Residue frames as a rotation matrix with the C-alpha (Angstrom) as fourth column:
UNK 1
0.303 0.461 0.834 29.56
0.834 -0.552 0.002 -10.29
0.461 0.695 -0.552 9.93
UNK 2
0.913 0.064 -0.402 30.56
0.315 -0.738 0.597 -7.92
-0.258 -0.672 -0.694 12.72
UNK 3
0.000 -0.994 -0.110 34.25
0.473 -0.096 0.876 -8.01
-0.881 -0.052 0.470 11.70
UNK 4
-0.342 -0.074 0.937 33.36
0.937 -0.104 0.334 -7.11
0.072 0.992 0.104 8.12
UNK 5
0.645 0.659 0.387 31.31
0.604 -0.750 0.270 -4.14
0.468 0.059 -0.882 9.24
UNK 6
0.698 -0.498 -0.515 34.10
0.273 -0.479 0.834 -2.97
-0.662 -0.723 -0.198 11.54
UNK 7
-0.360 -0.844 0.397 36.54
0.715 0.023 0.699 -3.14
-0.599 0.536 0.595 8.62
UNK 8
-0.022 0.457 0.889 34.11
0.885 -0.405 0.230 -1.16
0.466 0.792 -0.395 6.50
UNK 9
0.899 0.393 -0.195 33.75
0.434 -0.735 0.521 1.41
0.062 -0.553 -0.831 9.26
UNK 10
0.235 -0.904 -0.357 37.53
0.457 -0.222 0.861 1.81
-0.858 -0.366 0.361 9.58
UNK 11
-0.503 -0.422 0.755 37.88
0.853 -0.103 0.511 2.45
-0.138 0.901 0.412 5.87
UNK 12
0.326 0.717 0.616 35.03
0.744 -0.597 0.301 4.98
0.583 0.360 -0.728 5.79
UNK 13
0.874 -0.045 -0.483 36.37
0.355 -0.619 0.700 6.84
-0.331 -0.784 -0.525 8.84
UNK 14
-0.121 -0.992 -0.021 39.86
0.609 -0.091 0.788 6.96
-0.784 0.082 0.615 7.30
UNK 15
-0.397 0.027 0.917 38.47
0.878 -0.279 0.388 8.44
0.266 0.960 0.087 4.09
UNK 16
0.642 0.717 0.272 36.29
0.577 -0.686 0.444 11.00
0.505 -0.129 -0.854 5.87
UNK 17
0.797 -0.353 -0.490 39.10
0.335 -0.416 0.845 12.02
-0.502 -0.838 -0.214 8.25
UNK 18
0.221 -0.771 0.597 41.55
0.970 0.112 -0.215 12.66
0.099 0.627 0.773 5.41
UNK 19
0.296 -0.071 0.953 41.19
0.331 -0.928 -0.171 16.44
0.896 0.366 -0.251 5.53
UNK 20
0.842 0.075 0.534 41.79
-0.426 -0.515 0.744 16.61
0.331 -0.854 -0.402 9.29
UNK 21
0.787 -0.616 -0.032 44.87
0.544 0.669 0.506 14.37
-0.290 -0.416 0.862 9.47
UNK 22
0.736 -0.484 -0.474 47.94
-0.430 -0.874 0.225 16.61
-0.523 0.039 -0.851 9.63
UNK 23
-0.272 -0.902 0.335 50.38
-0.207 0.395 0.895 14.01
-0.940 0.174 -0.294 8.26
UNK 24
-0.152 0.299 0.942 48.21
0.866 0.500 -0.019 13.53
-0.477 0.813 -0.334 5.17
UNK 25
0.755 0.570 0.324 47.02
0.655 -0.682 -0.326 17.06
0.035 0.459 -0.888 4.51
UNK 26
0.317 -0.737 -0.597 50.48
0.045 -0.617 0.786 18.57
-0.947 -0.276 -0.162 3.88
UNK 27
0.773 -0.114 -0.624 52.52
-0.620 -0.345 -0.705 19.61
-0.135 0.932 -0.337 0.88
UNK 28
-0.219 -0.876 0.430 54.70
-0.664 0.456 0.592 16.51
-0.715 -0.156 -0.681 1.03
UNK 29
0.146 0.182 -0.972 55.22
-0.908 0.415 -0.059 13.77
0.393 0.892 0.226 -1.54
UNK 30
0.052 -0.100 0.994 54.74
-0.487 0.866 0.113 10.05
-0.872 -0.490 -0.003 -0.96
UNK 31
-0.039 -0.169 0.985 56.08
0.592 0.790 0.160 7.83
-0.805 0.589 0.069 -3.71
UNK 32
-0.882 -0.418 0.218 56.44
0.428 -0.519 0.740 10.93
-0.196 0.746 0.637 -5.88
UNK 33
-0.259 0.875 0.408 52.76
0.496 -0.242 0.834 11.86
0.828 0.419 -0.372 -5.57
UNK 34
-0.353 0.213 0.911 50.95
-0.658 -0.749 -0.080 14.24
0.666 -0.627 0.404 -3.21
UNK 35
-0.984 -0.144 0.107 50.35
-0.175 0.632 -0.755 12.54
0.041 -0.762 -0.647 0.14
UNK 36
-0.325 0.936 0.135 46.58
-0.598 -0.093 -0.796 13.11
-0.732 -0.340 0.590 0.06
UNK 37
0.222 0.368 -0.903 46.36
-0.957 0.260 -0.129 11.38
0.187 0.893 0.410 -3.33
UNK 38
-0.584 -0.511 -0.631 48.28
-0.366 0.860 -0.357 8.30
0.725 0.023 -0.689 -2.16
UNK 39
-0.913 0.275 0.302 46.29
-0.251 0.208 -0.946 8.13
-0.323 -0.939 -0.121 1.09
UNK 40
-0.025 0.983 -0.181 42.94
-0.798 -0.129 -0.588 8.35
-0.602 0.129 0.788 -0.70
UNK 41
0.094 0.017 -0.995 43.90
-0.860 0.505 -0.073 5.87
0.502 0.863 0.062 -3.42
UNK 42
-0.843 -0.467 -0.266 45.08
-0.261 0.788 -0.557 3.32
0.470 -0.400 -0.787 -0.84
UNK 43
-0.752 0.601 0.270 41.87
-0.228 0.148 -0.962 3.58
-0.618 -0.785 0.026 1.18
UNK 44
0.147 0.793 -0.592 39.69
-0.946 -0.062 -0.318 3.40
-0.289 0.606 0.741 -1.94
UNK 45
-0.283 -0.312 -0.907 41.45
-0.582 0.808 -0.096 0.15
0.762 0.501 -0.410 -2.86
UNK 46
-0.997 -0.070 0.034 40.82
-0.066 0.527 -0.847 -1.04
0.042 -0.847 -0.530 0.70
UNK 47
-0.345 0.939 -0.012 37.17
-0.664 -0.253 -0.703 -0.07
-0.663 -0.234 0.711 0.38
UNK 48
0.111 0.330 -0.937 36.89
-0.937 0.349 0.012 -2.09
0.332 0.877 0.348 -2.81
UNK 49
-0.658 -0.443 -0.609 38.39
-0.249 0.891 -0.379 -5.13
0.711 -0.097 -0.697 -1.10
UNK 50
-0.917 0.349 0.195 36.13
-0.148 0.157 -0.976 -4.88
-0.372 -0.924 -0.092 1.95
UNK 51
-0.050 0.949 -0.312 33.00
-0.861 -0.199 -0.468 -4.48
-0.506 0.246 0.827 -0.18
UNK 52
-0.056 -0.042 -0.998 34.04
-0.749 0.663 0.014 -7.47
0.661 0.748 -0.068 -2.31
UNK 53
-0.934 -0.311 -0.178 34.60
-0.103 0.707 -0.700 -9.50
0.343 -0.635 -0.692 0.87
UNK 54
-0.601 0.779 0.177 31.13
-0.420 -0.120 -0.899 -8.59
-0.680 -0.615 0.400 2.12
UNK 55
0.127 0.700 -0.703 29.51
-0.980 -0.022 -0.199 -9.38
-0.154 0.714 0.683 -1.23
UNK 56
-0.048 -0.214 -0.976 31.20
-0.652 0.747 -0.132 -12.70
0.757 0.630 -0.175 -1.92
UNK 57
-0.911 -0.297 -0.285 30.91
0.004 0.687 -0.727 -14.15
0.411 -0.664 -0.625 1.59
UNK 58
-0.472 0.810 0.347 27.24
-0.833 -0.282 -0.476 -13.43
-0.287 -0.514 0.808 2.20
UNK 59
-0.646 0.291 0.705 24.88
0.189 0.957 -0.222 -16.40
-0.739 -0.010 -0.673 2.22
UNK 60
-0.934 0.353 0.053 22.75
0.021 -0.094 0.995 -16.98
0.356 0.931 0.080 -0.83
UNK 61
-0.656 0.734 0.177 19.23
-0.600 -0.365 -0.712 -15.74
-0.458 -0.573 0.679 -0.07
UNK 62
0.133 0.748 -0.650 17.62
-0.978 0.204 0.034 -17.92
0.158 0.632 0.759 -2.75
UNK 63
-0.665 -0.470 -0.580 19.15
-0.407 0.880 -0.246 -21.17
0.626 0.072 -0.776 -1.54
UNK 64
0.348 0.878 0.328 16.50
-0.857 0.156 0.492 -23.56
0.380 -0.453 0.807 -0.20
UNK 65
-0.115 -0.466 0.877 18.80
-0.762 0.608 0.223 -26.46
-0.638 -0.643 -0.425 0.55
UNK 66
0.408 0.305 0.860 17.68
0.294 0.848 -0.441 -28.44
-0.864 0.433 0.257 -2.52
UNK 67
-0.774 -0.633 0.007 19.25
0.150 -0.172 0.974 -28.65
-0.615 0.755 0.228 -5.96
UNK 68
0.192 0.878 -0.438 17.02
-0.347 -0.356 -0.867 -27.03
-0.918 0.319 0.237 -8.55
């Protein structure tokens, strides 16, 4: 669980730090789009993947060990 939370923390820090990163917050284009747009979109996709990983790998709280 610790690795999942670290991954989540990395993604959140990257998104929050967007405005202070000089290589992102410039008037340059990445893949034909503004760099800040590409950076944010990539990390939002990463956030979605990390949250899905956390959700789908958590143990079932209702499981009692018996088939109902």
